[in-house]
C-alpha positions as a Markdown table, in Angstrom:
| # | Residue | x | y | z |
|---|---|---|---|---|
| 1 | Met | -45.3 | -42.5 | 20.3 |
| 2 | Ile | -46.0 | -46.2 | 20.4 |
| 3 | Ala | -42.6 | -46.9 | 22.0 |
| 4 | Ile | -43.3 | -44.4 | 24.8 |
| 5 | Leu | -46.7 | -45.9 | 25.5 |
| 6 | Leu | -45.4 | -49.4 | 25.3 |
| 7 | Ala | -42.5 | -48.6 | 27.8 |
| 8 | Ala | -45.0 | -47.0 | 30.2 |
| 9 | Met | -47.4 | -49.9 | 30.0 |
| 10 | Val | -44.8 | -52.6 | 30.5 |
| 11 | Ala | -43.1 | -50.7 | 33.4 |
| 12 | Met | -46.5 | -50.2 | 35.1 |
| 13 | Val | -47.5 | -53.9 | 34.8 |
| 14 | Leu | -44.1 | -55.1 | 36.0 |
| 15 | Ser | -43.9 | -52.7 | 38.9 |
| 16 | Leu | -47.5 | -53.4 | 40.0 |
| 17 | Ala | -47.2 | -57.2 | 39.7 |
| 18 | Gly | -43.5 | -57.5 | 40.6 |
| 19 | Thr | -43.3 | -55.4 | 43.8 |
| 20 | Pro | -45.4 | -57.9 | 45.8 |
| 21 | Ala | -42.9 | -60.6 | 44.8 |
| 22 | Val | -40.1 | -58.4 | 45.9 |
| 23 | Ile | -41.9 | -57.8 | 49.3 |
| 24 | Arg | -42.3 | -61.5 | 49.9 |
| 25 | Tyr | -38.6 | -62.2 | 49.0 |
| 26 | Phe | -37.3 | -59.4 | 51.3 |
| 27 | Arg | -39.5 | -60.5 | 54.2 |
| 28 | Arg | -38.3 | -64.1 | 53.8 |
| 29 | His | -34.7 | -63.0 | 54.0 |
| 30 | Gly | -35.2 | -60.4 | 56.8 |
| 31 | Phe | -34.5 | -57.3 | 54.7 |
| 32 | Gly | -36.4 | -55.0 | 57.0 |
| 33 | Gln | -35.7 | -51.2 | 57.4 |
| 34 | Pro | -33.9 | -50.1 | 60.5 |
| 35 | Ile | -35.3 | -46.8 | 61.8 |
| 36 | Arg | -33.0 | -44.1 | 63.1 |
| 37 | Glu | -33.6 | -43.5 | 66.8 |
| 38 | Glu | -33.5 | -39.7 | 66.5 |
| 39 | Gly | -36.4 | -39.7 | 64.0 |
| 40 | Pro | -40.1 | -39.1 | 64.9 |
| 41 | Glu | -41.3 | -41.6 | 67.5 |
| 42 | Ser | -44.3 | -42.5 | 65.2 |
| 43 | His | -41.8 | -44.0 | 62.7 |
| 44 | Gln | -40.6 | -46.7 | 65.1 |
| 45 | Thr | -43.7 | -48.7 | 64.2 |
| 46 | Lys | -42.3 | -48.9 | 60.6 |
| 47 | Ala | -39.2 | -50.8 | 61.7 |
| 48 | Gly | -38.9 | -54.1 | 59.8 |
| 49 | Thr | -40.8 | -52.9 | 56.7 |
| 50 | Pro | -39.0 | -54.4 | 53.7 |
| 51 | Thr | -36.7 | -51.9 | 52.0 |
| 52 | Met | -34.6 | -51.8 | 48.8 |
| 53 | Gly | -37.9 | -51.7 | 46.9 |
| 54 | Gly | -36.2 | -49.3 | 44.4 |
| 55 | Ala | -34.9 | -52.5 | 42.8 |
| 56 | Ala | -38.5 | -53.1 | 41.6 |
| 57 | Ile | -38.6 | -49.6 | 40.1 |
| 58 | Val | -35.2 | -50.0 | 38.4 |
| 59 | Gly | -35.9 | -53.5 | 37.2 |
| 60 | Ala | -39.3 | -52.6 | 35.7 |
| 61 | Ala | -38.0 | -49.5 | 34.0 |
| 62 | Val | -34.9 | -51.3 | 32.5 |
| 63 | Val | -37.0 | -54.2 | 31.2 |
| 64 | Ala | -39.6 | -51.8 | 29.8 |
| 65 | Tyr | -36.8 | -49.8 | 28.1 |
| 66 | Leu | -35.5 | -52.9 | 26.4 |
| 67 | Val | -38.9 | -54.1 | 25.3 |
| 68 | Ala | -39.7 | -50.7 | 23.8 |
| 69 | His | -36.7 | -51.2 | 21.5 |
| 70 | Ile | -37.9 | -54.5 | 20.1 |
| 71 | Gly | -38.7 | -53.5 | 16.5 |
| 72 | Ser | -37.7 | -50.3 | 14.7 |
| 73 | Leu | -36.7 | -48.1 | 17.7 |
| 74 | Glu | -32.9 | -47.8 | 17.8 |
| 75 | Phe | -30.8 | -47.5 | 20.9 |
| 76 | Thr | -28.9 | -44.2 | 21.2 |
| 77 | Trp | -25.7 | -43.3 | 23.0 |
| 78 | Arg | -27.5 | -40.6 | 24.9 |
| 79 | Gly | -30.3 | -42.9 | 26.0 |
| 80 | Ala | -27.9 | -45.7 | 27.0 |
| 81 | Leu | -25.7 | -43.3 | 29.0 |
| 82 | Val | -28.7 | -41.9 | 30.9 |
| 83 | Met | -30.0 | -45.4 | 31.6 |
| 84 | Gly | -26.5 | -46.5 | 32.6 |
| 85 | Thr | -26.4 | -43.6 | 35.1 |
| 86 | Phe | -29.8 | -44.7 | 36.5 |
| 87 | Val | -28.6 | -48.2 | 37.0 |
| 88 | Gly | -25.2 | -47.1 | 38.4 |
| 89 | Met | -26.7 | -44.9 | 41.0 |
| 90 | Ala | -29.1 | -47.7 | 41.9 |
| 91 | Leu | -26.0 | -49.9 | 42.6 |
| 92 | Val | -24.5 | -47.3 | 44.9 |
| 93 | Gly | -27.8 | -47.1 | 46.8 |
| 94 | Phe | -28.1 | -50.9 | 46.9 |
| 95 | Ala | -24.6 | -51.1 | 48.5 |
| 96 | Asp | -25.8 | -48.5 | 51.1 |
| 97 | Asp | -29.0 | -50.4 | 51.8 |
| 98 | Tyr | -27.3 | -53.7 | 52.0 |
| 99 | Ile | -24.8 | -52.5 | 54.6 |
| 100 | Lys | -27.6 | -51.1 | 56.7 |
| 101 | Leu | -29.4 | -54.4 | 56.6 |
| 102 | Arg | -26.4 | -56.5 | 57.4 |
| 103 | Ala | -25.4 | -54.3 | 60.3 |
| 104 | Gln | -29.1 | -53.7 | 61.4 |
| 105 | Arg | -28.5 | -50.0 | 61.8 |
| 106 | Asn | -29.5 | -46.9 | 59.9 |
| 107 | Leu | -26.0 | -46.2 | 58.7 |
| 108 | Gly | -24.8 | -47.7 | 55.5 |
| 109 | Leu | -22.0 | -46.4 | 53.3 |
| 110 | Ser | -19.8 | -43.7 | 54.7 |
| 111 | Lys | -20.3 | -40.2 | 53.2 |
| 112 | Thr | -16.9 | -40.6 | 51.6 |
| 113 | Ala | -17.7 | -43.9 | 50.0 |
| 114 | Lys | -21.1 | -42.7 | 48.7 |
| 115 | Phe | -19.5 | -39.5 | 47.2 |
| 116 | Val | -16.8 | -41.6 | 45.6 |
| 117 | Gly | -19.4 | -43.8 | 44.0 |
| 118 | Gln | -21.3 | -40.8 | 42.8 |
| 119 | Ala | -18.1 | -39.1 | 41.5 |
| 120 | Val | -17.2 | -42.2 | 39.5 |
| 121 | Ile | -20.6 | -42.2 | 37.8 |
| 122 | Ala | -20.4 | -38.4 | 37.2 |
| 123 | Val | -16.9 | -38.6 | 35.7 |
| 124 | Leu | -18.0 | -41.4 | 33.3 |
| 125 | Phe | -21.1 | -39.4 | 32.3 |
| 126 | Ala | -19.2 | -36.2 | 31.8 |
| 127 | His | -16.6 | -38.0 | 29.7 |
| 128 | Leu | -18.8 | -40.2 | 27.6 |
| 129 | Gly | -21.6 | -37.7 | 27.1 |
| 130 | Pro | -19.7 | -35.1 | 25.0 |
| 131 | Thr | -17.5 | -37.8 | 23.4 |
| 132 | Tyr | -20.0 | -40.3 | 22.2 |
| 133 | Ala | -23.6 | -39.0 | 22.9 |
| 134 | Gly | -23.2 | -35.5 | 21.6 |
| 135 | Ile | -24.1 | -33.9 | 24.9 |
| 136 | Pro | -22.8 | -30.3 | 25.0 |
| 137 | Ala | -20.4 | -29.5 | 27.8 |
| 138 | Asn | -22.3 | -26.5 | 29.1 |
| 139 | Phe | -24.3 | -24.9 | 31.9 |
| 140 | Ser | -27.9 | -24.8 | 30.5 |
| 141 | Ile | -31.0 | -23.0 | 31.7 |
| 142 | Val | -33.4 | -24.3 | 29.1 |
| 143 | Gly | -32.9 | -25.2 | 25.5 |
| 144 | Glu | -30.5 | -22.8 | 23.7 |
| 145 | Ile | -30.0 | -20.6 | 26.8 |
| 146 | Gln | -26.7 | -22.0 | 27.8 |
| 147 | Ile | -23.1 | -21.2 | 28.7 |
| 148 | Gly | -20.2 | -23.3 | 27.5 |
| 149 | Leu | -17.9 | -24.7 | 30.1 |
| 150 | Pro | -14.3 | -25.9 | 30.1 |
| 151 | Thr | -13.9 | -29.7 | 30.3 |
| 152 | Ala | -12.7 | -29.7 | 33.9 |
| 153 | Val | -15.5 | -27.3 | 35.1 |
| 154 | Phe | -18.1 | -29.5 | 33.2 |
| 155 | Phe | -16.9 | -32.6 | 35.1 |
| 156 | Val | -17.3 | -30.7 | 38.4 |
| 157 | Trp | -20.7 | -29.4 | 37.4 |
| 158 | Val | -22.0 | -32.8 | 36.4 |
| 159 | Phe | -20.9 | -34.2 | 39.8 |
| 160 | Val | -22.6 | -31.3 | 41.6 |
| 161 | Leu | -25.9 | -32.0 | 39.7 |
| 162 | Leu | -25.8 | -35.7 | 40.1 |
| 163 | Ala | -24.8 | -35.8 | 43.8 |
| 164 | Gly | -27.1 | -32.9 | 44.6 |
| 165 | Ala | -30.2 | -34.4 | 42.9 |
| 166 | Ser | -29.6 | -37.9 | 44.2 |
| 167 | Asn | -29.1 | -36.8 | 47.8 |
| 168 | Ala | -32.1 | -34.4 | 47.5 |
| 169 | Val | -34.4 | -37.2 | 46.5 |
| 170 | Asn | -32.9 | -39.4 | 49.2 |
| 171 | Leu | -33.8 | -36.7 | 51.8 |
| 172 | Thr | -37.3 | -36.5 | 50.5 |
| 173 | Asp | -37.8 | -40.3 | 50.8 |
| 174 | Gly | -38.8 | -40.0 | 54.5 |
| 175 | Leu | -42.6 | -40.5 | 54.3 |
| 176 | Asp | -44.6 | -43.3 | 52.7 |
| 177 | Gly | -45.1 | -42.6 | 49.1 |
| 178 | Leu | -43.6 | -39.1 | 49.1 |
| 179 | Ala | -40.7 | -39.8 | 46.8 |
| 180 | Ala | -42.5 | -42.3 | 44.6 |
| 181 | Gly | -45.5 | -39.9 | 44.1 |
| 182 | Ser | -43.3 | -36.8 | 43.4 |
| 183 | Gly | -41.1 | -38.9 | 41.1 |
| 184 | Thr | -44.1 | -40.0 | 39.1 |
| 185 | Leu | -45.0 | -36.3 | 38.6 |
| 186 | Val | -41.5 | -35.1 | 37.7 |
| 187 | Phe | -40.7 | -37.9 | 35.3 |
| 188 | Gly | -44.1 | -37.4 | 33.7 |
| 189 | Ala | -43.0 | -33.8 | 33.1 |
| 190 | Tyr | -39.7 | -34.9 | 31.6 |
| 191 | Thr | -41.6 | -37.3 | 29.3 |
| 192 | Leu | -43.5 | -34.2 | 27.9 |
| 193 | Ile | -40.3 | -32.3 | 27.5 |
| 194 | Ala | -38.4 | -35.0 | 25.7 |
| 195 | Phe | -41.4 | -35.8 | 23.5 |
| 196 | Trp | -41.7 | -32.1 | 22.5 |
| 197 | Gln | -38.0 | -32.1 | 21.6 |
| 198 | Phe | -38.6 | -35.3 | 19.5 |
| 199 | Arg | -41.5 | -33.6 | 17.7 |
| 200 | Asn | -39.5 | -30.4 | 17.0 |
| 201 | Pro | -35.9 | -31.7 | 16.2 |
| 202 | Ala | -35.0 | -28.8 | 13.9 |
| 203 | Ala | -35.3 | -26.4 | 16.8 |
| 204 | Tyr | -32.8 | -28.3 | 19.0 |
| 205 | Asp | -29.3 | -28.6 | 17.6 |
| 206 | Phe | -27.9 | -30.3 | 20.8 |
| 207 | Leu | -29.8 | -33.6 | 20.2 |
| 208 | Thr | -31.4 | -35.6 | 17.4 |
| 209 | Ala | -35.0 | -36.8 | 17.2 |
| 210 | Gly | -33.7 | -40.3 | 18.0 |
| 211 | Asp | -32.0 | -39.0 | 21.1 |
| 212 | Ala | -35.2 | -37.2 | 22.3 |
| 213 | Leu | -37.4 | -40.3 | 21.7 |
| 214 | Asp | -35.0 | -42.5 | 23.6 |
| 215 | Leu | -35.1 | -40.1 | 26.5 |
| 216 | Ala | -38.9 | -40.0 | 26.4 |
| 217 | Val | -39.0 | -43.8 | 26.5 |
| 218 | Ile | -36.8 | -43.8 | 29.6 |
| 219 | Thr | -38.7 | -41.2 | 31.5 |
| 220 | Ala | -42.0 | -42.7 | 30.6 |
| 221 | Ala | -40.9 | -46.1 | 31.8 |
| 222 | Val | -39.6 | -44.7 | 35.1 |
| 223 | Met | -42.7 | -42.6 | 35.6 |
| 224 | Ala | -44.9 | -45.7 | 35.2 |
| 225 | Ala | -42.6 | -47.8 | 37.4 |
| 226 | Cys | -42.8 | -45.2 | 40.2 |
| 227 | Ala | -46.6 | -45.1 | 39.9 |
| 228 | Gly | -46.8 | -48.9 | 40.1 |
| 229 | Phe | -44.5 | -49.0 | 43.1 |
| 230 | Leu | -46.6 | -46.3 | 44.7 |
| 231 | Trp | -49.5 | -48.7 | 44.8 |
| 232 | His | -47.6 | -50.7 | 47.4 |
| 233 | Asn | -45.6 | -47.8 | 48.9 |
| 234 | Ala | -48.6 | -45.6 | 49.7 |
| 235 | Pro | -49.3 | -45.1 | 53.5 |
| 236 | Pro | -49.1 | -47.4 | 55.3 |
| 237 | Ala | -46.2 | -48.6 | 53.1 |
| 238 | Lys | -45.7 | -52.3 | 52.6 |
| 239 | Ile | -42.2 | -51.6 | 51.2 |
| 240 | Phe | -39.7 | -48.7 | 51.1 |
| 241 | Met | -37.7 | -47.8 | 48.0 |
| 242 | Gly | -34.6 | -47.3 | 50.1 |
| 243 | Asp | -31.4 | -45.7 | 48.8 |
| 244 | Thr | -31.5 | -48.1 | 45.9 |
| 245 | Gly | -34.5 | -46.2 | 44.6 |
| 246 | Ser | -33.9 | -42.7 | 45.8 |
| 247 | Leu | -30.3 | -42.4 | 44.6 |
| 248 | Ala | -31.3 | -43.9 | 41.3 |
| 249 | Leu | -34.2 | -41.5 | 40.7 |
| 250 | Gly | -32.2 | -38.5 | 41.7 |
| 251 | Gly | -29.2 | -39.5 | 39.5 |
| 252 | Leu | -31.6 | -40.1 | 36.6 |
| 253 | Leu | -33.1 | -36.6 | 37.1 |
| 254 | Ala | -29.7 | -35.0 | 36.9 |
| 255 | Ala | -28.8 | -37.1 | 33.8 |
| 256 | Val | -32.0 | -36.3 | 32.0 |
| 257 | Ala | -31.6 | -32.6 | 32.8 |
| 258 | Val | -28.2 | -32.5 | 31.2 |
| 259 | Ala | -29.3 | -34.6 | 28.3 |
| 260 | Thr | -32.3 | -32.3 | 27.5 |
| 261 | Asn | -30.4 | -29.1 | 28.3 |
| 262 | Thr | -32.7 | -28.2 | 31.1 |
| 263 | Gln | -30.2 | -28.2 | 33.9 |
| 264 | Leu | -31.2 | -25.1 | 35.8 |
| 265 | Leu | -34.9 | -25.7 | 35.1 |
| 266 | Leu | -34.5 | -28.7 | 37.3 |
| 267 | Val | -34.7 | -26.3 | 40.3 |
| 268 | Leu | -38.4 | -25.8 | 39.5 |
| 269 | Leu | -39.2 | -29.2 | 38.1 |
| 270 | Gly | -37.7 | -30.8 | 41.2 |
| 271 | Gly | -38.8 | -27.9 | 43.4 |
| 272 | Leu | -40.0 | -30.2 | 46.2 |
| 273 | Tyr | -36.5 | -31.8 | 46.5 |
| 274 | Val | -34.9 | -28.3 | 46.6 |
| 275 | Val | -37.2 | -27.3 | 49.5 |
| 276 | Glu | -36.4 | -30.5 | 51.4 |
| 277 | Thr | -32.6 | -30.0 | 50.9 |
| 278 | Leu | -32.7 | -26.3 | 51.8 |
| 279 | Ser | -34.5 | -27.1 | 55.0 |
| 280 | Val | -31.6 | -29.3 | 56.1 |
| 281 | Ile | -29.0 | -26.7 | 55.0 |
| 282 | Ile | -30.7 | -23.9 | 56.8 |
| 283 | Gln | -31.1 | -26.0 | 60.0 |
| 284 | Val | -27.4 | -27.0 | 60.1 |
| 285 | Phe | -26.2 | -23.5 | 59.3 |
| 286 | Val | -28.3 | -21.7 | 61.9 |
| 287 | Phe | -27.6 | -24.3 | 64.6 |
| 288 | Arg | -23.8 | -24.1 | 64.0 |
| 289 | Val | -23.7 | -20.3 | 63.8 |
| 290 | Phe | -26.4 | -19.3 | 66.4 |
| 291 | Gly | -27.0 | -22.5 | 68.3 |
| 292 | Asn | -30.7 | -22.4 | 67.6 |
| 293 | Arg | -33.0 | -24.5 | 65.4 |
| 294 | Val | -35.4 | -23.1 | 62.8 |
| 295 | Phe | -37.4 | -26.3 | 62.4 |
| 296 | Arg | -38.3 | -28.9 | 65.0 |
| 297 | Met | -36.6 | -31.5 | 62.8 |
| 298 | Thr | -35.3 | -31.8 | 59.2 |
| 299 | Pro | -35.9 | -32.6 | 56.4 |
| 300 | Ile | -38.9 | -30.3 | 56.7 |
| 301 | His | -41.5 | -33.1 | 56.3 |
| 302 | His | -40.5 | -34.2 | 59.8 |
| 303 | His | -41.1 | -30.7 | 61.1 |
| 304 | Phe | -44.7 | -30.9 | 60.1 |
| 305 | Glu | -45.1 | -34.3 | 61.6 |
| 306 | Leu | -43.9 | -32.9 | 65.0 |
| 307 | Val | -46.2 | -29.9 | 64.5 |
| 308 | Gly | -49.1 | -32.3 | 64.4 |
| 309 | Trp | -50.0 | -32.8 | 60.7 |
| 310 | Gln | -51.0 | -36.3 | 59.8 |
| 311 | Glu | -48.6 | -38.2 | 57.5 |
| 312 | Thr | -51.0 | -38.5 | 54.6 |
| 313 | Thr | -51.8 | -34.8 | 54.9 |
| 314 | Ile | -48.1 | -33.9 | 54.6 |
| 315 | Ile | -47.7 | -36.3 | 51.6 |
| 316 | Val | -50.6 | -34.9 | 49.6 |
| 317 | Arg | -49.7 | -31.3 | 50.3 |
| 318 | Phe | -46.1 | -31.9 | 49.4 |
| 319 | Trp | -47.2 | -33.6 | 46.1 |
| 320 | Ile | -49.1 | -30.3 | 45.5 |
| 321 | Val | -45.9 | -28.3 | 46.1 |
| 322 | Ala | -44.1 | -30.6 | 43.7 |
| 323 | Gly | -46.9 | -30.1 | 41.1 |
| 324 | Ile | -46.7 | -26.3 | 41.4 |
| 325 | Gly | -43.0 | -26.4 | 40.7 |
| 326 | Ile | -43.5 | -28.8 | 37.8 |
| 327 | Ala | -46.2 | -26.6 | 36.3 |
| 328 | Ala | -44.0 | -23.5 | 36.6 |
| 329 | Gly | -41.0 | -25.4 | 35.0 |
| 330 | Leu | -43.1 | -26.7 | 32.1 |
| 331 | Ala | -44.5 | -23.2 | 31.5 |
| 332 | Ile | -41.0 | -21.7 | 31.2 |
| 333 | Phe | -39.9 | -24.6 | 29.0 |
| 334 | Tyr | -43.0 | -24.2 | 26.7 |
| 335 | Ala | -42.7 | -20.4 | 26.4 |
| 336 | Glu | -39.0 | -20.6 | 25.5 |
| 337 | Ser | -39.5 | -23.5 | 23.1 |
| 338 | Val | -42.5 | -22.2 | 21.3 |
| 339 | Thr | -40.7 | -18.9 | 20.6 |
| 340 | Arg | -37.8 | -20.8 | 19.1 |
| 341 | Val | -39.9 | -23.3 | 17.1 |
| 342 | Val | -41.9 | -20.4 | 15.6 |
| 343 | Leu | -38.7 | -18.5 | 14.7 |
| 344 | Gln | -37.2 | -21.7 | 13.2 |
| 345 | Arg | -40.3 | -22.4 | 11.1 |
| 346 | Gly | -40.8 | -18.8 | 10.1 |
């Protein structure tokens, strides 16, 4: 418990205090966000706002994770693999952001290059997870409700989860504070899930108490880092997280879902990201098939901007949507877990 609190405290302080330094550095070097021309007209005023702020989130979380292990807390393969996925996805996002800034256009890595980067990380996770970290190669709903998968299918499934989650968070990161605020909520939920598994290790044969504690330390650190970053990212944002942050947060979500055996539950816990992604899929499908648009613009937060909602109104209401999904996901997790814990103890 002390390690979790320590990780959160360190990450919060570093993110709160470190982000202004990142803002000053990026401004000095001209790392300003180029805005896509086809976006809402109101967003053109945001051009030049420092981006790649996700580096502050990742840096604060990594340092906090390391500090929490000073003393008796041991590193685990599962925790190291999840943290490695977090950092790896941040590097893919950093490459994307850097290309945008160098070219001064809102197009970074090609879709192929981005998917290749995500695929490499997914393959490493899918191979190292079962081999060294004891992660079961399965399709899991929550806890022991799972279906075993052949190795090749598991590799594909991990890639789908990782690419899907990272791109979903990336789509959500279109309004000031939307991704950072929802990320704070969802990683707070995963901290509760991992801590519950740590407190009831006998009921979970797919991870040890040490694994669960290590995961709780990671999610607590990222939760606090997102909250600290949100202080500076709240509207009007002084810095954007960029793909460096959004791809890292999404990749971490997928990794934690696999590591805690809550893969399908991620649909509820990350419900806001699902809604944002579905809005894009629906828009593209209907336009290509029928030549019409369902929304004025996607992702759906832009639709509400064009309808006339204020940006802060959209952000707060979308946080509420995220909270509803998280509450439903935690309720399902708790109901399934309590039943199994009672049976195990009885």
